[in-house]
C-alpha positions in Angstrom: 3.7 -14.8 -15.9 7.3 -16.1 -16.0 9.4 -16.2 -12.9 12.9 -17.6 -12.5 13.9 -18.4 -8.9 17.4 -18.8 -7.5 18.9 -18.7 -4.0 22.3 -17.8 -2.5 23.6 -20.1 -3.8 19.9 -20.9 -4.5 18.3 -17.4 -4.9 15.5 -15.8 -6.9 17.2 -14.5 -10.0 14.0 -12.9 -11.4 11.4 -12.6 -8.7 7.8 -12.0 -9.2 8.2 -8.3 -8.7 6.2 -5.1 -9.0 3.9 -5.5 -11.9 2.8 -2.5 -13.9 -0.2 -2.0 -16.2 -0.7 -3.7 -19.5 -3.6 -3.4 -21.8 -6.1 -5.5 -23.6 -9.6 -4.3 -24.5 -12.9 -5.8 -23.3 -16.5 -4.7 -23.2 -17.5 -3.2 -19.8 -21.0 -3.4 -18.3 -22.0 -0.1 -19.9 -20.5 -1.1 -23.3 -17.5 1.1 -22.7 -13.9 0.1 -23.5 -11.6 -0.4 -20.5 -8.0 -1.3 -19.9 -6.8 -4.4 -18.1 -4.1 -3.6 -15.5 -1.7 -6.1 -14.0 -1.0 -4.8 -10.5 2.0 -6.8 -9.5 -0.1 -9.9 -8.9 -3.7 -9.4 -10.1 -5.7 -7.6 -12.8 -8.1 -4.7 -12.4 -10.3 -3.0 -14.9 -10.6 0.8 -15.2 -12.4 2.8 -17.8 -10.3 4.4 -20.6 -12.8 7.3 -20.7 -11.7 8.6 -17.3 -9.5 11.7 -17.7 -8.8 14.7 -15.6 -10.3 18.0 -16.8 -7.4 20.4 -17.2 -9.8 23.3 -17.4 -11.5 22.5 -14.1 -10.3 20.9 -10.9 -7.4 18.7 -12.2 -8.6 15.9 -9.9 -8.7 12.2 -10.8 -12.0 10.5 -11.5 -13.3 7.6 -9.6 -13.8 4.5 -11.8 -15.1 1.0 -11.1 -12.5 -1.8 -10.5 -13.2 -5.5 -10.8 -11.5 -7.5 -8.0 -11.7 -11.0 -6.8 -14.6 -10.1 -4.5 -16.6 -7.9 -6.9 -16.5 -4.3 -7.9 -14.7 -1.6 -6.0 -13.4 1.8 -7.0 -10.0 3.3 -8.0 -8.8 6.7 -9.1 -7.6 6.9 -12.7 -6.6 9.5 -15.3 -3.5 11.0 -16.8 -1.0 12.4 -14.3 0.9 15.6 -14.9 4.5 15.7 -13.6 3.6 18.8 -11.5 1.5 16.6 -9.3 4.5 14.5 -8.2 6.1 17.2 -6.1 4.4 16.1 -3.0 5.4 12.4 -3.4 9.0 13.6 -4.1 9.1 15.5 -0.9 7.6 12.6 0.9 10.2 10.2 -0.5 13.1 12.4 0.8 11.4 12.9 4.2 10.5 9.2 4.7 13.9 7.9 3.5 15.7 10.3 5.8 13.4 9.4 8.7 13.9 5.7 8.1 17.7 6.0 8.1 17.7 8.3 11.1 15.4 5.9 13.0 17.7 3.0 12.1 20.7 4.9 13.4 19.0 5.7 16.7 17.8 2.1 17.0 21.4 0.9 16.6 22.5 3.5 19.2 19.9 2.2 21.7 20.8 -1.4 21.1 24.5 -0.7 21.7 23.7 1.4 24.8 21.5 -1.2 26.3 24.1 -3.9 25.7 26.8 -1.8 27.4 24.5 -1.1 30.4 23.7 -4.8 30.8 27.4 -5.8 30.6 28.3 -3.3 33.4 25.3 -4.1 35.7 25.1 -7.8 35.4 27.7 -10.5 36.2 29.9 -11.7 33.4 28.3 -15.2 33.4 24.7 -13.7 33.3 24.3 -14.1 29.5 25.5 -17.7 29.7 23.2 -18.6 32.6 20.3 -16.9 30.9 20.9 -18.9 27.7 20.7 -22.2 29.5 17.8 -21.2 31.8 14.8 -23.3 30.6 11.6 -21.5 29.7 8.4 -22.6 31.3 6.3 -24.7 29.0 7.4 -27.1 26.3 6.2 -25.0 23.5 8.0 -21.9 24.8 11.2 -24.0 25.1 10.9 -25.1 21.5 10.1 -21.6 20.3 13.0 -20.2 22.1 15.3 -22.8 20.8 14.1 -22.2 17.2 14.5 -18.4 17.6 18.0 -18.8 19.1 19.2 -20.8 16.2 18.1 -18.2 13.6 20.6 -15.9 12.1 20.4 -12.1 12.6 19.0 -11.8 9.1 16.3 -14.4 9.6 15.3 -12.7 12.9 14.6 -9.6 10.8 13.0 -11.5 7.9 10.3 -13.2 9.9 8.7 -10.0 11.2 8.7 -8.5 7.7 7.2 -11.7 6.3 4.6 -11.7 9.1 3.5 -8.1 8.2 3.3 -9.0 4.5 1.1 -12.1 5.3 -1.2 -9.9 7.4 -1.7 -7.6 4.5 -2.2 -10.5 2.2 -5.0 -11.8 4.4 -6.6 -8.3 4.6 -7.0 -8.6 0.8 -9.2 -11.6 1.4 -11.8 -9.5 3.3 -14.4 -8.2 0.9 -15.3 -5.2 3.0 -11.7 -4.0 3.0 -11.4 -3.9 -0.8 -11.9 -0.1 -1.3 -9.5 0.6 1.5 -6.9 -1.8 0.2 -7.0 -0.5 -3.3 -6.7 3.1 -2.2 -4.0 2.7 0.5 -2.1 -0.5 -0.3 -1.7 0.1 -4.1 0.6 2.8 -5.3 -1.2 4.8 -7.9 0.0 8.3 -9.2 -3.6 9.1 -10.1 -4.9 8.4 -6.6 -6.1 11.0 -4.2 -3.9 9.2 -1.6 -0.5 9.7 -3.1 2.1 9.4 -0.3 1.5 6.7 2.2 0.5 4.1 -0.4 4.2 4.4 -1.6 5.1 2.7 1.7 2.2 0.5 2.4 2.2 -1.0 -1.2 5.6 -2.5 -0.5 4.0 -4.8 2.1 1.1 -5.6 -0.1 0.5 -8.8 -2.2 -2.7 -9.9 -3.7 -1.8 -13.4 -4.9 -0.3 -16.2 -2.9 2.3 -16.9 -5.5 3.4 -13.3 -5.6 3.8 -13.3 -1.9 5.7 -16.5 -1.8 8.1 -15.5 -4.6 9.0 -12.2 -3.0 9.4 -13.6 0.5 11.5 -16.4 -0.9 13.9 -13.9 -2.5 14.0 -11.7 0.7 14.8 -14.7 2.8 17.5 -15.8 0.4 19.4 -12.5 0.5 18.5 -11.0 3.8 21.1 -13.0 5.8 24.0 -11.9 3.6 22.8 -8.3 3.6 22.2 -8.1 7.3 25.6 -9.7 8.0 27.2 -6.9 5.9 25.0 -3.9 7.0 23.6 -4.9 10.4 19.9 -5.2 11.1 19.4 -1.6 11.7 21.0 -0.3 8.6 19.4 -3.1 6.5 15.9 -2.1 7.7 16.6 1.6 7.0 17.7 0.7 3.5 14.8 -1.6 2.9 12.2 1.0 3.8 13.9 3.8 1.9 14.2 1.6 -1.2 10.6 0.7 -1.1 9.5 4.4 -1.2 12.2 5.3 -3.8 11.1 2.5 -6.1 7.5 3.7 -5.8 8.6 7.2 -6.8 10.4 5.8 -9.8 7.2 4.1 -10.8 5.2 7.3 -10.4 7.6 9.2 -12.6 7.6 6.6 -15.3 3.8 6.4 -15.3 3.5 10.1 -15.5 6.0 10.4 -18.4 4.4 7.7 -20.4 0.8 8.7 -19.5 0.1 5.1 -18.3 -1.2 5.4 -14.8 -2.2 2.2 -13.0 -2.0 0.4 -9.7 1.1 -1.3 -8.4 1.9 -3.3 -5.3 4.5 -5.7 -4.0 7.8 -5.8 -2.0 10.0 -6.2 -5.1 11.2 -2.6 -5.3 12.7 -2.9 -1.8 13.9 -6.5 -2.5 15.6 -5.4 -5.6 17.6 -2.9 -3.5 18.7 -5.8 -1.3 19.5 -7.9 -4.3 21.4 -5.0 -5.9 23.4 -4.3 -2.7 24.4 -8.0 -2.2 25.3 -8.6 -5.8 27.4 -5.5 -5.9 29.1 -6.1 -2.5 29.7 -9.8 -3.3 29.9 -10.0 -7.1 31.8 -13.3 -7.1 29.2 -15.2 -5.1 27.9 -18.1 -7.1 24.2 -18.3 -7.6 22.1 -21.0 -9.2 18.5 -21.5 -10.4 16.4 -23.5 -8.0 15.0 -25.8 -10.7 18.4 -25.9 -12.6 21.0 -26.4 -9.8 23.7 -27.4 -12.4 23.4 -23.9 -14.0 25.4 -21.4 -11.9 26.6 -17.9 -12.4 28.1 -15.0 -10.5 26.0 -12.5 -8.5 27.6 -9.7 -10.5 26.4 -11.2 -13.8 22.9 -11.8 -12.3 22.2 -8.2 -11.4 23.5 -7.0 -14.7 21.1 -9.3 -16.6 18.2 -8.4 -14.3 18.7 -4.7 -14.8 19.2 -5.1 -18.5 15.8 -6.9 -18.7 14.1 -4.1 -16.7 15.8 -1.4 -18.8 14.5 -3.1 -21.9 11.0 -3.3 -20.4 11.1 0.4 -19.6 12.2 1.3 -23.1 9.8 -1.0 -24.9 6.9 -0.3 -22.6 6.4 -3.8 -21.3 3.4 -3.8 -19.0 3.5 -7.1 -17.1 6.0 -6.0 -14.4 6.6 -2.5 -13.0 10.1 -2.4 -14.5 10.6 1.3 -13.5 10.1 0.3 -9.8 12.6 -2.6 -10.3 15.2 -0.3 -11.7 14.6 2.3 -9.0 15.1 -0.3 -6.3 18.2 -1.9 -7.8 19.9 1.4 -8.4 19.1 2.4 -4.8 20.9 -0.8 -3.5 23.9 -0.3 -5.8 24.2 3.4 -4.9 24.1 2.5 -1.2 26.8 0.0 -1.7 29.1 2.5 -3.4 28.2 5.7 -1.7 25.4 5.5 0.8 27.2 3.6 3.5 30.3 5.8 3.3 28.7 9.2 2.8 25.4 8.8 4.7 25.5 6.1 7.3 29.1 6.8 8.4 28.2 10.5 8.8 25.5 9.8 11.4 27.7 11.0 14.3 26.0 14.4 14.6 22.6 12.8 14.8 23.7 10.4 17.4 25.3 13.2 19.4 22.1 15.2 19.3 20.1 12.1 20.4 22.5 11.4 23.2 22.2 15.0 24.5 18.4 14.8 24.2 18.3 11.6 26.2 20.6 13.0 28.8 18.5 16.1 29.3 15.3 14.2 29.7 14.2 13.7 33.3 14.8 10.3 34.8 12.4 8.4 37.0 
């Protein structure tokens, strides 16, 4: 598993991203042949003999999976494109809801700020900032939080959620639940919500560290440009869109398998930042003397992923990478201007809804 890490100017150029399925044969317990899948961080084993019956129910079969804590089960089988209509509708609905929620969140933040400025004295904010917290640890925590950038204040909650999911993978009794709902799998009976939950899911510590390192490196620049609300809407939308791209690729190539990891959403952040600031100099963390522009970096990354898709490389989920990167680039060129800047009718409706609600 090869990973090149850079930031801004030391950012992750090629993060340990969403890994797809790749195959080598081995003898299963019942002397059947199975396929080894790399699931963006760990390997699972599913039987090659599992196929849907096109003459019967068209439902996936349940096959054994070898995990770190023993055997569990995962759905497998070929996936017809007609089965992806529900994930497609979910992708549109969830992306729209994420962006709408982000716009309303921004409205509420601005509204509350305006109310505070009118109700409170002008020196209130300054007095509050110097008012000491009770307890030394609270003072230190408040000082640390106050010194963070807006992007870092958004990064740490995202990182915390990813760490919680990572710890959940360590609980043996959670394995079946985690495989079903925290791995995106087009052959699974649970199709839609895993597209979201898998973007917060990492099985290996190195996978988690690499993705969080990249997110931390680029989140500050992205939030400075977009604002925390728009950034979160883009991040969540890109996670689902990258999962949808992975579903389509697996269905077209008849190579279903499990995928997990935040890299689809992170690739959108990377794509946006590198497109918005193409002249920014990046360097590889272990080779600081080697530097290059952000515009060149995203072109190389996407070229590698496109090659992986065309040649059928299985180690990474290259289709999810491309889906995320294209989402970020599209948002830079068109999304902000034609979607985010057109949110006025939504905010007007929300304002009227709040105004009509009874007050206490």
